[in-house]
N, C-alpha and C positions, 0 to 999 in steps of 0.2 A: 505494498499498500505507500503510496506518494503521501512524502511529509509536505507542507507547502506554508510559507512565514506568511505573515497578518497580509502584509503586502502584494503578499503575490509574487515577490521578484526571487527567491530562491526556494528550488525547491530539490527533493532526495529521494531515493526509494532503499528508502536502509530493507537487510533482511531480516531483520528482524525487530519490533517493538514492543516495549516492557511498558507497562504502569506502573509506579512501585505505590504501595503504601506503606511502607515501611522501610528502616534502615537494613533490616536483612533479606528486603525483595532485592535494592541496589547489591548486594553484597552476591546476593546468589544469578543477577543480572552481570556482574563483574565478573565471577564462574565460569558463566557459561559461552561470556566473550573470549573469554582465555582459553578455553577447549576448541572454539572454534576460529578462533584468532581474527573476531571481530574488532572493531576500529569502536569505539563506546562515545558518542556524543549526548548530552543532556539536553535537550528542548524544553521551554518555558511557554511562555503566552509566544514564543514567534516575533516580537516585535524587532530583533535586531534587525538590519537591511544586508547586513554584511554574510558572509556562508558559514558562520562560525559554528553553527550547529549540523550543518550539509555529515552525512556522510552515508556509505552503501556497506556501513555494518550493523552496528544496535547504535539503536536510537531510545535513551531511556528518558523517562516523565516523570516528574518528581511528584504530578499535580494532585497525588493523593497521599502527600505531603506534604500536611498544611495548620497552619496557628501557631498560636505560641505556646510551646513547651513547657519555659522555664520564669517565672516573673520574680529577680531579683531586685524587691523592692526597695532595699537600704539604698543600694545602687544607681536606680533607676534604670532600667538596663532589663532585655528580655533575649532568651535563646529564642526565634524562630525558626518553624522549619522554612524550606529553602523554594517549596512550592507553594508558599504561601503568596499571593496579591499585594503589591503594593498597597492598593486599595482596602485590602481586606485586613491589610496587618494596620491602617491607619484607624480605623472602625474599631479594632479590635483593642488596640494602643487607648484611644480616648477612654475605652470601657472603664480602664484602669488608670486615668489619669496623669496620661501621658502623649506624645509626640513625636515623630522622625523630626530633627531640627529641621529639615529641609526634603525638599521631592521637586522632581522633576512636574513636567507639564503633560506627563502622561504617568500614569499611572497602574497601569495595566499587566507592569513587566512580573515576574516574577521576580523574589529576593535574589533567588542564586543567580539567575540570570543578570538581574540590573545590580549586582556589586562584581558580577565578572566581569563585564564590560564596562567599569567606569561611570555608569548614569550617576547625573547630575542635576541640580535646579537649577536658580541662579541668585547672587548675594557677593561683593565681594568680600566680605566676611567669611565666609560660608563655602566648607570645602564638600566634594563630591559622596554619595551616600557612604559608600564603604570607607570614608576617615572616621566613619562610626563603629565601625567593628573592631571589636577587641578580641574578639574569637570566632573560629570555627572548627565545627566540625565536618572531619573530610576523609571518605574511605576510599583509599589508595584503591591501585591496578590490581594488586591481589585481597582485596576485600578487606585488606586491616585499615584498622581507626586509628587516624591522626587527629587528636583533639590536640590543636592549636590557638593557645592563647598570649595574649600580648602580654602578659608580667612572667611566663613560660618563654616564650623564642619569637621576640617583637622583630626579629630581621624576617623569617620562615611567614610571621604574619602580615610585614611588610610584601612581602612577595605574592601571599596567596589571595591578598584585597581586591588586587584585581587580577585576576589569574587567565581569563581565557577560556577555562577549563580545561588548563592544560596538566594542572597538578592532580586531580582526583578530580571526586563529585561530590560535592559540597552539600551535607545534606542538613546543615544546621546555622546560624549566626547568631551571635551573641551581639545583640545592637546596644551602646549609650543613647539613653534615650535623654528628652526632658519634658520636663511638664508640659501639659498641652496648654497651647494659647491660641488667640483667635487673632486673625489678620485684617484689618482695614486695604482694600484694594480698589484701587481708584484709576481708569482706563481715561485715554484719550487720544481724538488722532491729529496730527498736527503737520503742516510740513517736513519732509526729512532734515532741512537743513536745521529749521529752528530745533527739533533733537537733539540734531551733532553736535549745536552750538550749545545747549544745556548740559550735553550726557554727563559730563563731570561731577556736578553740581546734584544732578537725580541721579546716581548712583549713590554718590555720598548721602544722602539726604534720605535714603529708602534702606532698606534692610535688604528687601528681594527688589530689586527693577530688569527689564528685559525691553525690549522694545524690538518689534515685527517692521519691517521695511515691506511695502507693498509696491512692486516696480511699474505696476501700469499707470497706479497715480503717483507716483513718487509719491507717496505718502509715509507716516510712522505709524504706526499705533504703539504708545508706549503705558507699559500695564507698573505700576507700582504697588508696592504690597509693604503695610508698616505694624509691625506688633502695635493692639491697640485694648483696651478696657473695655470699651465698649459693647454693648448688646448686640446681636444681630440687628435685632429688631429697631436701635437705634435709626432717627432719622437723618436722613442723607443731604446733600446740598445739590448733588451732579445725578442726574440718569445713570452712568457708567459707575457708579460706587457699587461695593456690597461692604460684610462683614461677615464672617462666619470662624469658625474651627478651622487651624491649619489644613489639615487634613481634606476639609472640603473646598477650600477657597486656590489652593495651590496649584492642582490639577485640570486639566481642561478637556472638553470630552472630543475626540479625534474621530470621527465617523468617516469621512470622504477618505480614501485611503492613497499614502502616498507614498514615495522614495526618501529616503533624505544621506545628505552628505554634510558631516560637520567633521569642523577642525577647529582644535584649539591654538591661540596665539598666544604668545608672549602678552602681558596686557597690555603692556605699552607700543605696542602692535597694531594692539585690536581696530581704533581707527581709522589709519590706515591704510590697513586690508579691506575694511568695509568699504572704503571708499574706493579702492582697487576694483573690486567685487563688482561694487553699483555699476562705475562706469562701463567695465564690460558688460554684463548684462546689459547695459541700455546701449551699448553698439553693436552689441551681437546676438541677444538673445533678446527681443522685443516681445517674442511670443510667449516667454516665460511670466507668469501669472502668478504663482504660487509665492509667498512670502519669503524673507530673507530674516531670520532670526539672532539676534545680540545677546547674547548673557555674559555673565562675569564669573568666578570662580576662582575659591584661595588656594592656594597652593598647599600639596599635601609628600606625603612619605610612601606612601605606596610605589613600587615600583614601576609599575607600567600606567600609571595612573598617566591620564593626558594632562593633569597638573602636575606633573613631581615637579618640586623643587622650583616650582615658578607660580605667582599670581597670572591669572587668565582670561584672556574673554576667548569666548567664542560664541562662530560664525557656521550656521547653520542653511542650507539653501537646501529647497523643495521643489518636488515636483509629482503631478499626479500620478497614480500608480500605473496608468491606463495610456500615460502620454510617455512619448521619446525622452529618455532622461540620459540616458551615457554620453552623447557629444556633450551635452550641457555639462555635466559634472565633469566628463574629460578636458574640457576647454577654461574649468575654473578652479580645477584643481592646482595648476602650475602658480593662480597667484595666491590660494590661499599656502601655498610648500614654498613662496618666495619669501615670506614674512614671519616664517620660522616655526610653522603649523606642526600640527600632530594631527594624524586624524582618527575620528572616534573609535571603538575597536567595534562597535557594534553599527556601525552607518558608512555608507559606499567609499571605498579609494581603493589606489591601485597600488599600493606601494608593497613591498616585499621586503626582506630581512636587511637587507644592504643598504636603502631609504630609512627604515626605522632606527635603527642601531646607532646612527649618530644621534639620534633623536629624542634616546632613553639612555643615562648612563650606566643605569644599571641593566639595560638588556642582556650582556652576555652570563649576568649574575641569576636573570631568572632563565635563561636558556640551560644551564646548567644544576639548578634545583630542577629542571623538569627531569633532565636524566637521572637522576638522585631519585627522586619517586616516582618516576614512571619511566624504569630504564627499557621497559620494551616497548614505549610507542604507545601502550592502548588508547591512548586519548589525542593523540596526534593524528589532525585528519590532513588534507591534502593540503589543505588554505594552513590550517595553525604552522604546519611545518614548512609551507612560504614564508609564514610570519617569522618563525623563528629560528630557521635556518636547520631545525635539526629532525 
C-alpha cells in the first residue's frame, strides 16, 4: 500500500507497514526489520514536504502511542508519547495548567516528527520546540532502550533533539513547559515597505511577531502576539484582534494543500535576503500568489538545529500543491543560500552532505553518532544517506 504525505508531493511503497500501540510493538517491528533487512522510517502526520519518511522497507506509525505518560508537577514538565499531535498535547497540557513555550502556525504534526525536524514558531527570544526537550526515550536498531536525559548525557541529547530519525525511534520526550498563558493577537495589512521600515521595532515590541508578504498585492499581513491577563471576552478595539489561550491562538488552520521551502538565515541577513527574494519573485515569478512568511528564532545548541549557535530569521516560500513548484523553488533557493541560509529539514531543498557540512559545525560528529548508535544503517534511507554522507 502506498504512503503519501499531506501535500501529496512525496509518496513511497513500503514492503511492511506497522502501527505501534506500545514500545513493545516498536521493538517487535525493529526485530522484524532486522530479520528481513529492511530500512525503518517513522511516519507521523506526514506534514513534512521533504522525503524524510519515504522508504521501501518498513514504515512505522506511532499514532497508537499518544498522550502524556507522566507529569512531573514540581518541575513543570511532562513525558509525552511521540505519536501525540501538537494540538492534542496543547489541550492535555492546558488541563494540567501548563503550555508549550511556543508553537508554530501549524499544530497537526506528531511530537516525534516535529522535534526531529526542528519545527519552530516565531519570537526573537524563543527557541524551536526541541530546545525545551530535556529527555528522550530512544529505541535503537537492535530494540534496546536508551533513555537520554540532559543531566546524564547532554552531548547525546544535543545530537538527538533534532535527529531526522537517524539515531533510533523516539517513543517519548520529556518537555519542559511553562504555566498556561493567554495571548493577545493583532493582525493588520499594510504596504510591505511600511512593514519593513518598522520591522525591528515590531519584532522587539512583541513576544511573537511574523509577517506574510502577498506578492500579487505587495502587501504585508503583520501578526503580533503578546501575553495578556485580559480574559478572552474582553472588548477589543479593532476587528482583527482576539484573545485566547496560547494553544488556541498560536496555530492557524491550513486547509488548502501546499508545498513549502524554508531557509534559516543569520538574523542580521534576514531583511536583505527577504528583499532579494521579493525582487526575484516580482521579476521572474509574477504567477506565484502564495505568501512568503518571515519569522524570528533564538539560537540554540542542538547540533542539527537550523538555529544552531546563531539567532535566526526564517523565510518560507509556498506554492499550491497542485501548481508547478519545482522551478520556482529551484530559482529562489540560490538567493536563500547566498545569504547563509540553512534549509529546514522537513521542507523542500536540494542540498546534500557536501553543501550541508559547512553550515553545521557539528555535522561530522552527528554522522559519527549515527554510526555508533545505528552501525548497520537500519534507519538510513536513501534520502538520509544523501544528507549525512553515510
